[in-house]
DSSP file (Angstrom, degrees, kcal/mol; ACC not computed):
  #  RESIDUE AA STRUCTURE BP1 BP2  ACC     N-H-->O    O-->H-N    N-H-->O    O-->H-N    TCO  KAPPA ALPHA  PHI   PSI    X-CA   Y-CA   Z-CA
    1    1 A X              0   0    0      0, 0.0     5,-0.1     0, 0.0     2,-0.1   0.000 360.0 360.0 360.0 135.8    0.0    0.0    0.0
    2    2 A X  B >   -A    5   0A   0      3,-0.9     3,-1.1     1,-0.1     0, 0.0  -0.374 360.0-103.3 -94.6 175.7    1.4    3.4   -0.9
    3    3 A X  T 3  S+     0   0    0      1,-0.2     3,-0.1    -2,-0.1    -1,-0.1   0.670 118.0  60.6 -68.7 -17.4    1.1    6.8    0.9
    4    4 A X  T 3  S-     0   0    0      1,-0.4     2,-0.3    98,-0.0    -1,-0.2   0.392 108.7-118.6 -93.4   2.6   -1.5    7.8   -1.7
    5    5 A X  B <  S+A    2   0A   0     -3,-1.1    -3,-0.9    94,-0.1     2,-0.5  -0.712  73.6   2.3  93.3-149.3   -4.0    5.1   -0.9
    6    6 A X  S    S+     0   0    0     -2,-0.3    94,-0.6    -5,-0.1     2,-0.3  -0.642  70.9 172.7 -81.1 120.6   -5.1    2.6   -3.5
    7    7 A X  E     -B   99   0B   0     -2,-0.5     2,-0.4    92,-0.2    92,-0.2  -0.922  18.2-148.7-125.5 153.5   -3.3    2.9   -6.8
    8    8 A X  E     -B   98   0B   0     90,-2.8    90,-2.3    -2,-0.3     2,-0.2  -0.974  21.5-117.7-125.7 133.8   -3.3    0.7   -9.9
    9    9 A X  E     +B   97   0B   0     -2,-0.4     2,-0.3    88,-0.2    88,-0.3  -0.515  41.7 179.1 -68.6 134.2   -0.5    0.1  -12.4
   10   10 A X  E     -     0   0B   0     86,-1.5     2,-1.0    -2,-0.2    -1,-0.0  -0.985  37.0-132.7-140.0 148.1   -1.5    1.3  -15.9
   11   11 A X  E     +     0   0B   0     -2,-0.3     2,-0.3    83,-0.1    85,-0.1  -0.557  58.3 139.0 -96.2  68.8    0.1    1.5  -19.3
   12   12 A X  E     -B   95   0B   0     -2,-1.0    83,-2.8    83,-0.6     2,-0.3  -0.812  45.5-138.9-114.2 151.8   -1.0    5.1  -20.1
   13   13 A X  E     -BC  94 121B   0    108,-0.7   108,-1.4    -2,-0.3     2,-0.4  -0.837  19.5-162.8-105.3 150.8    0.8    8.0  -21.7
   14   14 A X  E     -BC  93 120B   0     79,-2.8    79,-2.2    -2,-0.3     2,-0.4  -0.996  11.9-166.6-136.4 134.9    0.5   11.5  -20.4
   15   15 A X  E     +BC  92 119B   0    104,-2.0   104,-2.3    -2,-0.4     2,-0.3  -0.956  25.0 165.7-114.2 141.2    1.2   14.9  -21.8
   16   16 A X  E     -BC  91 118B   0     75,-2.0    75,-2.4    -2,-0.4     2,-0.3  -0.978  19.6-178.8-153.2 164.7    1.3   17.9  -19.4
   17   17 A X  E     - C   0 117B   0    100,-1.9   100,-2.6    -2,-0.3     2,-0.1  -0.963  40.2 -97.4-160.3 147.6    2.4   21.5  -18.9
   18   18 A X  E     - C   0 116B   0     -2,-0.3    98,-0.3    98,-0.2     4,-0.2  -0.482  36.4-132.6 -65.3 141.3    2.3   24.0  -16.2
   19   19 A X    >   +     0   0    0     96,-2.7     3,-2.1    -2,-0.1    -1,-0.1   0.967  61.7 124.4 -66.4 -57.5   -0.8   26.2  -16.6
   20   20 A X  G >  S+     0   0    0     95,-0.3     3,-0.9     1,-0.3    -1,-0.1  -0.005  85.4   0.7  36.3-117.1    0.7   29.7  -16.2
   21   21 A X  G 3  S+     0   0    0      1,-0.2     3,-0.3    -3,-0.1    -1,-0.3   0.603 128.2  61.5 -78.1 -13.1    0.0   31.9  -19.3
   22   22 A X  G <>  +     0   0    0     -3,-2.1     4,-2.5    -4,-0.2    -1,-0.2   0.140  65.2 118.0-100.2  20.9   -2.0   29.4  -21.3
   23   23 A X  H <> S+     0   0    0     -3,-0.9     4,-2.5     1,-0.2    -1,-0.2   0.895  75.2  48.6 -56.9 -46.1   -4.8   29.0  -18.7
   24   24 A X  H  > S+     0   0    0     -3,-0.3     4,-2.1     1,-0.2    -1,-0.2   0.903 112.1  49.0 -61.6 -42.3   -7.6   30.3  -21.0
   25   25 A X  H  > S+     0   0    0      1,-0.2     4,-2.1     2,-0.2    -1,-0.2   0.910 112.8  47.8 -62.8 -43.5   -6.5   28.0  -23.8
   26   26 A X  H  X S+     0   0    0     -4,-2.5     4,-2.6     2,-0.2    -2,-0.2   0.878 109.8  52.4 -67.5 -37.9   -6.4   25.0  -21.5
   27   27 A X  H  X S+     0   0    0     -4,-2.5     4,-2.2    -5,-0.2    -1,-0.2   0.913 109.9  49.0 -64.6 -42.0   -9.8   25.7  -20.1
   28   28 A X  H  X S+     0   0    0     -4,-2.1     4,-2.4     2,-0.2    -2,-0.2   0.923 113.4  46.5 -62.0 -44.3  -11.3   25.9  -23.6
   29   29 A X  H  X S+     0   0    0     -4,-2.1     4,-3.0     2,-0.2     5,-0.3   0.906 109.8  54.4 -65.0 -40.7   -9.7   22.6  -24.6
   30   30 A X  H  X S+     0   0    0     -4,-2.6     4,-2.0     1,-0.2    -2,-0.2   0.929 111.5  44.7 -57.5 -47.1  -10.9   21.0  -21.3
   31   31 A X  H  X S+     0   0    0     -4,-2.2     4,-1.9     2,-0.2    -1,-0.2   0.893 113.1  51.2 -65.9 -40.2  -14.5   22.0  -22.0
   32   32 A X  H  X S+     0   0    0     -4,-2.4     4,-0.9     1,-0.2    -2,-0.2   0.939 112.7  44.5 -62.1 -47.9  -14.2   20.9  -25.7
   33   33 A X  H  < S+     0   0    0     -4,-3.0     3,-0.3     1,-0.2     4,-0.3   0.845 112.3  53.1 -67.3 -32.9  -12.9   17.5  -24.7
   34   34 A X  H >< S+     0   0    0     -4,-2.0     3,-0.8    -5,-0.3    -1,-0.2   0.853 108.3  50.1 -69.3 -34.6  -15.4   17.1  -21.9
   35   35 A X  H >< S+     0   0    0     -4,-1.9     3,-1.3     1,-0.2    -1,-0.2   0.641  89.6  81.2 -78.8 -14.6  -18.3   17.9  -24.4
   36   36 A X  T 3< S+     0   0    0     -4,-0.9    -1,-0.2    -3,-0.3    -2,-0.1   0.711  78.7  71.2 -64.7 -18.3  -17.1   15.3  -26.9
   37   37 A X  T <  S+     0   0    0     -3,-0.8     2,-0.7    -4,-0.3    -1,-0.3   0.809  90.1  64.7 -68.6 -28.8  -18.8   12.6  -24.9
   38   38 A X    <   -     0   0    0     -3,-1.3     2,-0.2    -4,-0.2    -1,-0.1  -0.852  61.7-175.6-107.5 112.3  -22.3   13.6  -25.8
   39   39 A X     >  -     0   0    0     -2,-0.7     4,-2.7     1,-0.1     5,-0.2  -0.518  45.9 -96.4 -89.9 168.6  -23.5   13.4  -29.3
   40   40 A X  H  > S+     0   0    0      1,-0.2     4,-2.2     2,-0.2     5,-0.1   0.871 124.8  47.4 -57.1 -40.0  -27.0   14.7  -30.2
   41   41 A X  H  > S+     0   0    0      2,-0.2     4,-2.4     1,-0.2    -1,-0.2   0.922 112.8  49.0 -68.6 -42.5  -28.6   11.3  -30.0
   42   42 A X  H  > S+     0   0    0      1,-0.2     4,-2.2     2,-0.2    -2,-0.2   0.895 111.8  49.3 -62.2 -40.7  -27.0   10.5  -26.7
   43   43 A X  H  X S+     0   0    0     -4,-2.7     4,-2.5     2,-0.2    -1,-0.2   0.904 110.2  51.1 -64.5 -41.3  -28.1   13.9  -25.3
   44   44 A X  H  X S+     0   0    0     -4,-2.2     4,-2.7    -5,-0.2    -2,-0.2   0.920 109.9  49.3 -62.9 -43.4  -31.6   13.3  -26.5
   45   45 A X  H  X S+     0   0    0     -4,-2.4     4,-2.4     2,-0.2    -1,-0.2   0.917 111.2  49.8 -62.4 -43.3  -31.7    9.9  -24.8
   46   46 A X  H  X S+     0   0    0     -4,-2.2     4,-2.4     1,-0.2    -2,-0.2   0.923 113.1  46.3 -61.0 -44.2  -30.4   11.4  -21.5
   47   47 A X  H  X S+     0   0    0     -4,-2.5     4,-2.1     2,-0.2     6,-0.2   0.908 111.5  51.4 -65.5 -41.6  -33.0   14.2  -21.6
   48   48 A X  H  X>S+     0   0    0     -4,-2.7     5,-2.0     1,-0.2     6,-1.1   0.900 111.4  47.9 -62.6 -40.5  -35.8   11.7  -22.5
   49   49 A X  H ><5S+     0   0    0     -4,-2.4     3,-0.8     4,-0.2    -2,-0.2   0.918 110.7  51.3 -65.4 -42.5  -34.8    9.5  -19.5
   50   50 A X  H 3<5S+     0   0    0     -4,-2.4    -2,-0.2     1,-0.3    -1,-0.2   0.859 112.3  46.1 -63.8 -35.6  -34.6   12.5  -17.2
   51   51 A X  H 3<5S-     0   0    0     -4,-2.1    -1,-0.3    -5,-0.2    -2,-0.2   0.540 114.5-116.8 -83.4  -7.3  -38.1   13.7  -18.2
   52   52 A X  T X<5S+     0   0    0     -3,-0.8     3,-0.9    -4,-0.6    -3,-0.2   0.568  81.4 122.8  83.2   8.2  -39.5   10.1  -17.9
   53   53 A X  T 3 <S+     0   0    0     -5,-2.0     3,-0.3    -6,-0.2    -4,-0.2   0.647  71.7  50.7 -77.2 -14.9  -40.3    9.9  -21.6
   54   54 A X  T >  S+     0   0    0     -6,-1.1     3,-1.5     1,-0.2    -1,-0.2   0.278  74.5 104.8-105.6  10.7  -38.2    6.8  -22.1
   55   55 A X  T <  S+     0   0    0     -3,-0.9    -1,-0.2     1,-0.3    -2,-0.1   0.752  85.6  44.4 -67.5 -21.2  -39.6    4.7  -19.3
   56   56 A X  T 3  S+     0   0    0     -3,-0.3    -1,-0.3    -4,-0.2     2,-0.2   0.368  96.6  99.0-100.7   4.3  -41.5    2.5  -21.7
   57   57 A X  S <  S-     0   0    0     -3,-1.5     2,-0.6     1,-0.1     3,-0.1  -0.567  86.4-101.8 -88.7 155.0  -38.6    2.2  -24.2
   58   58 A X     >  -     0   0    0     -2,-0.2     4,-2.1     1,-0.2     5,-0.2  -0.666  26.7-150.2 -76.7 119.1  -36.4   -0.8  -24.3
   59   59 A X  H  > S+     0   0    0     -2,-0.6     4,-2.3     1,-0.2     5,-0.2   0.884  95.0  51.5 -59.2 -43.0  -33.1    0.2  -22.5
   60   60 A X  H  > S+     0   0    0      1,-0.2     4,-2.6     2,-0.2    -1,-0.2   0.907 108.5  51.1 -63.7 -42.1  -31.0   -2.1  -24.6
   61   61 A X  H  > S+     0   0    0      1,-0.2     4,-2.4     2,-0.2    -1,-0.2   0.909 110.3  49.5 -62.6 -41.9  -32.4   -0.7  -27.9
   62   62 A X  H  X S+     0   0    0     -4,-2.1     4,-2.3     2,-0.2    -1,-0.2   0.919 111.5  48.5 -63.4 -43.3  -31.7    2.8  -26.8
   63   63 A X  H  X S+     0   0    0     -4,-2.3     4,-2.5     1,-0.2    -2,-0.2   0.908 112.5  48.5 -63.8 -41.7  -28.1    2.0  -25.8
   64   64 A X  H  X S+     0   0    0     -4,-2.6     4,-2.8     2,-0.2     5,-0.2   0.900 109.6  52.9 -65.1 -40.3  -27.5    0.2  -29.1
   65   65 A X  H  X S+     0   0    0     -4,-2.4     4,-2.3     2,-0.2    -2,-0.2   0.931 111.9  44.9 -60.1 -46.7  -29.0    3.2  -31.0
   66   66 A X  H  X S+     0   0    0     -4,-2.3     4,-2.3     2,-0.2    -2,-0.2   0.925 113.8  49.6 -64.2 -45.0  -26.6    5.6  -29.3
   67   67 A X  H  X S+     0   0    0     -4,-2.5     4,-2.2     1,-0.2    -2,-0.2   0.911 112.3  47.8 -62.0 -43.2  -23.6    3.3  -29.8
   68   68 A X  H  X S+     0   0    0     -4,-2.8     4,-2.5     1,-0.2    -1,-0.2   0.905 110.7  51.4 -64.7 -41.1  -24.3    2.8  -33.5
   69   69 A X  H  X S+     0   0    0     -4,-2.3     4,-2.2    -5,-0.2    -2,-0.2   0.914 110.7  48.4 -61.6 -42.8  -24.8    6.6  -34.0
   70   70 A X  H  X S+     0   0    0     -4,-2.3     4,-2.3     2,-0.2    -2,-0.2   0.893 111.9  49.4 -65.3 -39.9  -21.4    7.2  -32.3
   71   71 A X  H  X S+     0   0    0     -4,-2.2     4,-2.7     2,-0.2    -2,-0.2   0.897 110.1  50.3 -67.9 -39.5  -19.7    4.6  -34.4
   72   72 A X  H  X S+     0   0    0     -4,-2.5     4,-2.5     2,-0.2    -2,-0.2   0.911 110.8  50.0 -64.2 -41.2  -21.2    6.0  -37.6
   73   73 A X  H  X S+     0   0    0     -4,-2.2     4,-2.2     2,-0.2    -2,-0.2   0.917 111.9  48.3 -60.7 -43.4  -20.0    9.5  -36.6
   74   74 A X  H  X S+     0   0    0     -4,-2.3     4,-2.1     2,-0.2    -2,-0.2   0.926 112.9  47.0 -63.6 -46.2  -16.5    8.1  -36.0
   75   75 A X  H  X S+     0   0    0     -4,-2.7     4,-2.7     1,-0.2    -1,-0.2   0.891 110.3  53.3 -64.0 -39.6  -16.3    6.3  -39.3
   76   76 A X  H  X S+     0   0    0     -4,-2.5     4,-1.9     1,-0.2    -1,-0.2   0.919 109.4  48.4 -60.6 -44.4  -17.6    9.3  -41.1
   77   77 A X  H  <>S+     0   0    0     -4,-2.2     5,-3.0     1,-0.2    -1,-0.2   0.887 112.0  49.7 -64.6 -38.5  -14.9   11.5  -39.6
   78   78 A X  H ><5S+     0   0    0     -4,-2.1     3,-1.2     3,-0.2    -2,-0.2   0.924 111.4  48.2 -65.2 -43.8  -12.2    8.9  -40.5
   79   79 A X  H 3<5S+     0   0    0     -4,-2.7    -2,-0.2     1,-0.3    -1,-0.2   0.830 113.7  46.8 -66.4 -32.1  -13.5    8.6  -44.1
   80   80 A X  T 3<5S-     0   0    0     -4,-1.9    -1,-0.3    -5,-0.2    -2,-0.2   0.304 112.2-120.2 -92.0   8.9  -13.5   12.4  -44.5
   81   81 A X  T < 5 +     0   0    0     -3,-1.2     2,-0.9     1,-0.2    -3,-0.2   0.838  56.8 157.9  54.2  37.1  -10.0   12.7  -42.9
   82   82 A X      < +     0   0    0     -5,-3.0     2,-0.4    -6,-0.2    -1,-0.2  -0.818   8.7 160.9 -92.1 107.2  -11.4   14.9  -40.1
   83   83 A X        -     0   0    0     -2,-0.9     2,-0.5    -3,-0.1    -5,-0.0  -0.973  36.2-126.7-127.5 145.5   -9.0   14.6  -37.3
   84   84 A X        -     0   0    0     -2,-0.4     2,-0.5     2,-0.0    -2,-0.0  -0.780  19.6-157.5 -94.1 126.1   -8.6   17.0  -34.3
   85   85 A X        -     0   0    0     -2,-0.5     2,-0.4     3,-0.0     3,-0.0  -0.870   6.6-155.6-102.5 135.4   -5.1   18.3  -33.7
   86   86 A X        -     0   0    0     -2,-0.5     3,-0.1     1,-0.1    -2,-0.0  -0.847  28.5 -97.7-109.1 145.9   -4.3   19.6  -30.2
   87   87 A X        -     0   0    0     -2,-0.4     2,-0.1     1,-0.1    -1,-0.1  -0.293  49.8 -99.1 -59.3 144.7   -1.7   22.1  -29.3
   88   88 A X        -     0   0    0      2,-0.0     2,-0.3     1,-0.0    -1,-0.1  -0.370  32.7-143.4 -66.2 141.9    1.6   20.5  -28.1
   89   89 A X        -     0   0    0      2,-0.1   -72,-0.2    -3,-0.1   -73,-0.0  -0.763  22.0-114.7-102.6 156.2    2.2   20.4  -24.4
   90   90 A X  S    S+     0   0    0     -2,-0.3     2,-0.3   -72,-0.1   -73,-0.2   0.791  89.9  36.0 -64.0 -33.0    5.7   20.9  -23.0
   91   91 A X  E     -B   16   0B   0    -75,-2.4   -75,-2.0     2,-0.0     2,-0.3  -0.901  55.4-171.7-130.0 152.3    6.2   17.4  -21.5
   92   92 A X  E     +B   15   0B   0     -2,-0.3     2,-0.3   -77,-0.2   -77,-0.2  -0.983  20.4 144.2-136.0 148.6    5.4   13.7  -22.3
   93   93 A X  E     -B   14   0B   0    -79,-2.2   -79,-2.8    -2,-0.3     2,-0.4  -0.987  45.3 -89.8-170.6 172.5    5.9   10.6  -20.2
   94   94 A X  E     -B   13   0B   0     -2,-0.3    12,-1.0   -81,-0.2     2,-0.4  -0.795  34.9-130.7 -97.4 135.6    4.6    7.3  -19.2
   95   95 A X  E     -BD  12 105B   0    -83,-2.8   -83,-0.6    -2,-0.4    10,-0.2  -0.690  16.0-169.2 -82.3 133.3    2.3    6.9  -16.2
   96   96 A X  E     -     0   0B   0      8,-2.7   -86,-1.5    -2,-0.4     2,-0.3   0.908  68.1  -8.3 -85.6 -50.5    3.3    4.2  -13.7
   97   97 A X  E     -BD   9 104B   0      7,-1.8     7,-2.9   -88,-0.3    -1,-0.3  -0.960  58.4-158.5-146.0 159.8    0.2    4.1  -11.6
   98   98 A X  E     +BD   8 103B   0    -90,-2.3   -90,-2.8    -2,-0.3     2,-0.3  -0.992  16.6 159.8-141.8 148.1   -3.0    6.0  -11.1
   99   99 A X  E >   -BD   7 102B   0      3,-2.5     3,-1.4    -2,-0.3     2,-0.8  -0.831  55.8 -49.1-149.9-173.4   -5.5    6.2   -8.3
  100  100 A X  T 3  S-     0   0    0    -94,-0.6     3,-0.1     1,-0.3   -94,-0.0  -0.564 126.9  -9.5 -71.0 108.7   -8.3    8.5   -7.0
  101  101 A X  T 3  S+     0   0    0     -2,-0.8     2,-0.3     1,-0.2    -1,-0.3   0.635 120.9  91.2  80.5  14.4   -6.8   11.9   -7.1
  102  102 A X  E <   -D   99   0B   0     -3,-1.4    -3,-2.5     2,-0.0     2,-0.4  -0.997  48.2-169.5-146.5 140.0   -3.2   10.8   -7.9
  103  103 A X  E     -D   98   0B   0     -2,-0.3     2,-0.6    -5,-0.2    -5,-0.2  -0.996  15.4-157.6-124.2 122.6   -1.0   10.2  -10.9
  104  104 A X  E     -D   97   0B   0     -7,-2.9    -8,-2.7    -2,-0.4    -7,-1.8  -0.898   9.4-163.5-106.1 119.1    2.3    8.4  -10.2
  105  105 A X  E     -D   95   0B   0     -2,-0.6   -10,-0.2   -10,-0.2     5,-0.0  -0.527  32.1-112.9 -95.0 165.6    5.0    8.9  -12.9
  106  106 A X  S    S+     0   0    0    -12,-1.0     2,-0.3    -2,-0.2    -1,-0.1   0.806 103.8  27.5 -67.9 -29.3    8.1    6.9  -13.3
  107  107 A X  S    S-     0   0    0      0, 0.0     2,-0.9     0, 0.0    -2,-0.2  -0.868  98.7 -94.1-126.5 162.5   10.2    9.9  -12.3
  108  108 A X        +     0   0    0     -2,-0.3    -4,-0.0     1,-0.2    -2,-0.0  -0.684  60.5 147.4 -77.5 106.8    9.5   12.9  -10.1
  109  109 A X        +     0   0    0     -2,-0.9     2,-0.3     2,-0.0    -1,-0.2   0.541  42.5  78.4-120.6 -12.7    8.3   15.5  -12.7
  110  110 A X        -     0   0    0     -5,-0.0     2,-0.4     6,-0.0    -5,-0.0  -0.786  65.4-140.2-105.4 145.2    5.8   17.6  -10.9
  111  111 A X    >   -     0   0    0     -2,-0.3     3,-1.1     1,-0.1    -2,-0.0  -0.820  28.4-107.2-101.3 142.1    6.4   20.4   -8.4
  112  112 A X  T 3  S+     0   0    0     -2,-0.4     3,-0.1     1,-0.2    -1,-0.1  -0.325 101.1  20.5 -63.2 146.5    4.3   20.9   -5.3
  113  113 A X  T 3  S+     0   0    0      1,-0.2     2,-0.3    -2,-0.0    -1,-0.2   0.663  96.4 121.1  67.4  19.7    1.9   23.8   -5.3
  114  114 A X    <   -     0   0    0     -3,-1.1     2,-0.5    20,-0.1    -1,-0.2  -0.870  59.8-131.5-110.6 147.4    1.9   24.1   -9.1
  115  115 A X        -     0   0    0     -2,-0.3   -96,-2.7    -3,-0.1     2,-0.3  -0.871  28.3-173.6-100.4 127.9   -1.2   23.9  -11.4
  116  116 A X  E     -C   18   0B   0     -2,-0.5    18,-2.4   -98,-0.3     2,-0.4  -0.886  17.6-152.6-121.2 150.3   -0.8   21.5  -14.4
  117  117 A X  E     +CE  17 133B   0   -100,-2.6  -100,-1.9    -2,-0.3     2,-0.3  -0.955  27.1 173.6-115.1 141.2   -3.0   20.7  -17.3
  118  118 A X  E     -C   16   0B   0     14,-2.2     2,-0.4    -2,-0.4  -102,-0.2  -0.916  29.5-140.2-142.6 166.9   -2.6   17.3  -18.9
  119  119 A X  E     -C   15   0B   0   -104,-2.3  -104,-2.0    -2,-0.3     2,-0.6  -0.993  13.9-162.5-129.2 125.1   -4.0   14.9  -21.5
  120  120 A X  E     -CF  14 130B   0     10,-2.8    10,-2.7    -2,-0.4     2,-0.7  -0.941  12.4-146.5-106.9 120.7   -4.3   11.2  -20.7
  121  121 A X  E     -CF  13 129B   0   -108,-1.4  -108,-0.7    -2,-0.6     2,-0.4  -0.781  12.2-151.4 -89.5 113.6   -4.7    9.1  -23.9
  122  122 A X  E     - F   0 128B   0      6,-2.9     2,-2.1    -2,-0.7     6,-1.0  -0.703  15.9-128.1 -86.3 134.1   -6.9    6.1  -23.0
  123  123 A X        +     0   0    0     -2,-0.4     2,-0.3     4,-0.1     4,-0.1  -0.431  69.3 110.8 -82.2  67.5   -6.2    3.0  -25.1
  124  124 A X  S    S-     0   0    0     -2,-2.1     2,-0.4     4,-0.1     4,-0.2  -0.855  70.2 -82.9-130.3 166.3   -9.8    2.4  -26.3
  125  125 A X  S    S+     0   0    0     -2,-0.3     2,-0.2     2,-0.1    -2,-0.0  -0.983 116.0  33.7-117.5 130.6  -11.7    2.6  -29.5
  126  126 A X  S    S-     0   0    0     -2,-0.4    -1,-0.1   -55,-0.0    -2,-0.1   0.629 114.2-105.7 -69.9 158.4  -12.7    5.2  -30.4
  127  127 A X        -     0   0    0     -2,-0.2     2,-0.4    -4,-0.1    -2,-0.1  -0.173  37.1-159.8 -54.5 139.9   -9.8    7.0  -28.9
  128  128 A X  E     -F  122   0B   0     -6,-1.0    -6,-2.9    -4,-0.2     2,-0.5  -0.989   6.5-162.3-127.2 132.6  -10.6    8.9  -25.7
  129  129 A X  E     -F  121   0B   0     -2,-0.4     2,-0.5    -8,-0.2    -8,-0.2  -0.967   5.5-157.3-116.0 125.0   -8.6   11.7  -24.2
  130  130 A X  E     -F  120   0B   0    -10,-2.7   -10,-2.8    -2,-0.5     2,-0.8  -0.900   5.8-157.9-102.4 123.9   -9.1   12.7  -20.6
  131  131 A X        +     0   0    0     -2,-0.5     2,-0.2   -12,-0.2   -12,-0.2  -0.732  18.2 176.9-106.1  86.7   -8.1   16.3  -19.8
  132  132 A X        -     0   0    0     -2,-0.8   -14,-2.2   -15,-0.0     2,-0.4  -0.559  22.9-148.1 -87.9 152.7   -7.4   16.7  -16.1
  133  133 A X  B      E  117   0B   0    -16,-0.2   -16,-0.2    -2,-0.2   -18,-0.0  -0.952 360.0 360.0-104.0 135.8   -6.1   19.8  -14.2
  134  134 A X              0   0    0    -18,-2.4   -17,-0.2    -2,-0.4   -20,-0.1   0.316 360.0 360.0-149.1 360.0   -4.0   18.9  -11.2
């Protein structure tokens, strides 16, 4: 057991930079990456569930519809060569372990009392980027 509580070894890559003068740029990117999770069909299903309009719908059918819609969007973007480029961050490295509220790197790279913005690339399809501030 470590000093940080429960941590799990993970094969993730991390890009990061001290926030400093680029705070506005990082906040915009954070919001953009956070909103990528919800496509129009997924948002509609969530709203319908919240209003109680989907209580007589088949849950599995709704989930499949949303998943198919997301896959078609992803394939369309691939076919049209639409890829999103993100501004380069100052540092890159491999994550050793991760836990609730902690990222453990192979070397000591972060300074105490500093604010950092990062991108964690998750190895899933379609690719998912998690943008934490820490």
